[in-house]
N, C-alpha and C positions, 0 to 999 in steps of 0.2 A: 461621696464622702470617703476620704482616705482612712482606712481602718488600721489601727495598731493592734496586732493580734498576738497575745502572749502564748508561748508554747509550753506544753508539758510533754516531755520525752520520757517514756516508760521503759525501764529495764528491770526485769524480775520484780515487777509490781511497784517499783520506787520511781520517784521523780528525779531524773539525773540530767546532766548535759554532757555531751561528748565533744571532743576536739576533732574537727574534720571527719566526723562520723566513725571514728575508730573506737570499737567496743572496749578496748583495754585502756582508753584514756577518758575515764568518766569522772565527773564531780557530782557527788550526792547532795541534793538540796532538800528533799523531803522524803522521809520513809513512807509517808502516806500521801499520795498525789492528790487526794481529796482536799488536803489542807491548802495546796497550791491553787486548786480550782476555786475554792471558797475565797481565797485572797483576790483572785482576778475578778470574781463576781462582785466583791465588795468595792473594787476600784472601777466598776462599770465598764469592763472590757466588752467590745461588741460581740465577741465569740472567743472560743478557745481552740487552739490547734494542738491536737494530741497525736503523737507518733509512737507506735508500737515498735520499738527498736529491735526487740527479739523477733517479732513477726517479720520485720523487713529482711532479716538475715535468713530465717528458716523458711519463709515463704508461706506462712499461715498465721492467723491471729494467735497471739500468746498472752496478751494482757487484757482479754475481754472482760473479766470480772472487775478489774480496776476501772476500765472505761465505762462499764455499765453503772458503777457507783457514782462516777462523776456526772454522767448524763442524767441520772435519776435524782441527784441531789442538788445540782446547780442549775439555776434557771437562765442558762445561756446556750446559744447554739454551739454545738461541738462538731468540728471536722476532724476526721481520723485518717491517718495513713500508716502504712507499714504492714506488708505481708498480705494485702488484699489482692487475691489473684483469681477468685472465682465469683460467680453470681451468688453462690451460697453464702460466701463471706459478706457480700453486700447486703443480702437479705437479713442475715443475723444482726448486722450493725443497725440497719434501718428499723428492725423490730424493737431494739432496745432504745431507740430514740435519737441515734446519731443523725445530725443534720446533713453532712456532706462527707463523701468518701474520696480519698486521694488515691489515684491509680498511677503508679510510677513504672514499675517493671512491665506491667501489661501495656501501658501507653506506648512503650518502645517496642515490645516484642509482638504485640498482636493488636494493631490499631483497628482492624475490622471488628474484633470482638468488643473493644472499648466503644466503638461507634454504636454497636447494637445495645450495649449496656446503657450508654447515654440516652439512647432513644427510648429504652424501657424505663429508665429512671431520670427523666429530664430535670436538669438543674441540681441534681444530687451528686454528680461526678465532677471531680477536679482532676485535671491532668497534672501529674507530678513530674516535673522535669528537673532532675538533679544533674548539674554539669560540673565537670572538671576540665578546665582550660577549654570550655566550650563544647565538650563532648559528653553525651549522656551516660550517666552511671546507673546501674541497676542492681537488684538483689542486695539491698541494704548498702549500696555504694561499693560493693565488693568487686564488681566487674565494670570496667569502663569500655563502652562500645565504640564503634567507629561512626556512630550517628551524631551529627552536630545538632544541638538543641534547636537552633533556628530552622534547620532543614526539616526536622521532625514536626515542628509546629506547622510549617508550610504544607506538609503532606496531609494534614488533617482537613477534612471538609468542614463545612459549617454545620456543626452538630450541637445539640442542646446541653453542652456542659456548663458548669457554673463558672469555670475559669481555669487558669493555670497557676500552679505554685512553682515558681522558678527559684531553685536553690543553687548558690555558688558553694560547692563543697569545700574548696580550699579556704574559704573565709568563715565557714560555719563553726561557731563556738570559739573563734580565735580573737574576737574583739578587735578587728583590724579595719572595720568599715565595710560597707556593701560594695559590690562591683556595679557601680552605677552605669558605666558605659555598656556592659553586657546586658544589664536589665533593660536599658533603653532599646538596645537592638532587639531583644525579645518582644518588647512592647510594640515596636514598629512592624513586626511581621505577624503578630498574633491577632486573630479575629476575635479572641476571647479576652475577658478581663484577666489581668496578671497580678499575682501576689508575690512580692519579693521576699527572699529568705536568705540568711547567711551574712554574718559580719556586722549587723547593725549594733552600734556601740553608743552613739550619742544623739542628742536632739538634732545636731547638725546633719547627721546621717539621714534621719527621718525627714528633715526639711528638704534635703537634696532629692530624696526619693519622691516626696510629695510633689515636687516640681514636674514629675512625669505623669501626673494624673490625666493631663490632656492627651496623653498617648495611650491611656487605658490601664495605668497602674492603679489598682484598687486598694492596695494596702501592703503592709509589711509584717512579717512574723518576727518576733523578738523573743529571745530566750536568755542566754547567759548574761547579757548586759543588765537585764532586769533582776535576775536572781542574785547577781554579784553586787548590786547597788550602784553600778556605773551609770545606770539610767533609771530615772524615777517615772513611773507610768503617767501620773497626772500631768507632770511637767512636760513630758513628751507629747501628750495629747494637746495640751494648750499651745505648744510651739507649732504643731502641725496645723491646728485650727487657724492660728494667726497667719500662717503661710497661705492657707487656702483662701482666706479673705482677700489676699493681695494678688491671687492668680487671675 
């Protein structure tokens, strides 16, 4: 089943959205991110995608108290990314009840370590691949590497990760539609389920992505389109379900 996963991006304890990951281009949506989490729970989202934006830049968790409140209050699985660089970080999050952890910088810089973590915490790790023009960006998208996302995926052995979160940085928060061809390319090379992120704006975008479920696309993360009212959650779910029936 293709999941539509709402995002909560945390900056200084507040729910915001950035444009192309730039920390100085934020839009504030909720002073208290718990209000956003409750909203998504009321709309029966399958899970919530939480990003610690401050942690992604600094390299260590910075919004743990806000994330703990969300996990302990809302009865939904929560996946978290941003600044998770050590096993100690993973243990802290799992202890407070986080369902899955997204490793981005580590996935690029130290695949062997990520493999060991995946084997220690099976199905709890998601590989976070954030790409700009096909090349992986790390450290809160501040550094663009020379590693192509598809090549990095190919380098990983068959390990017990929960999947891959693939984000097109240039489209993230821009309301310009997802990069469907790049997402399809990732799906074709990935031995793991893929979750798309970046640019989803309309029901038509989600329908196009849902057409890739046969290639292993498991869902899409949606943020700004939902918060701005460009996309209504229940209508989006219904559109995708109708598409799945015809696949």
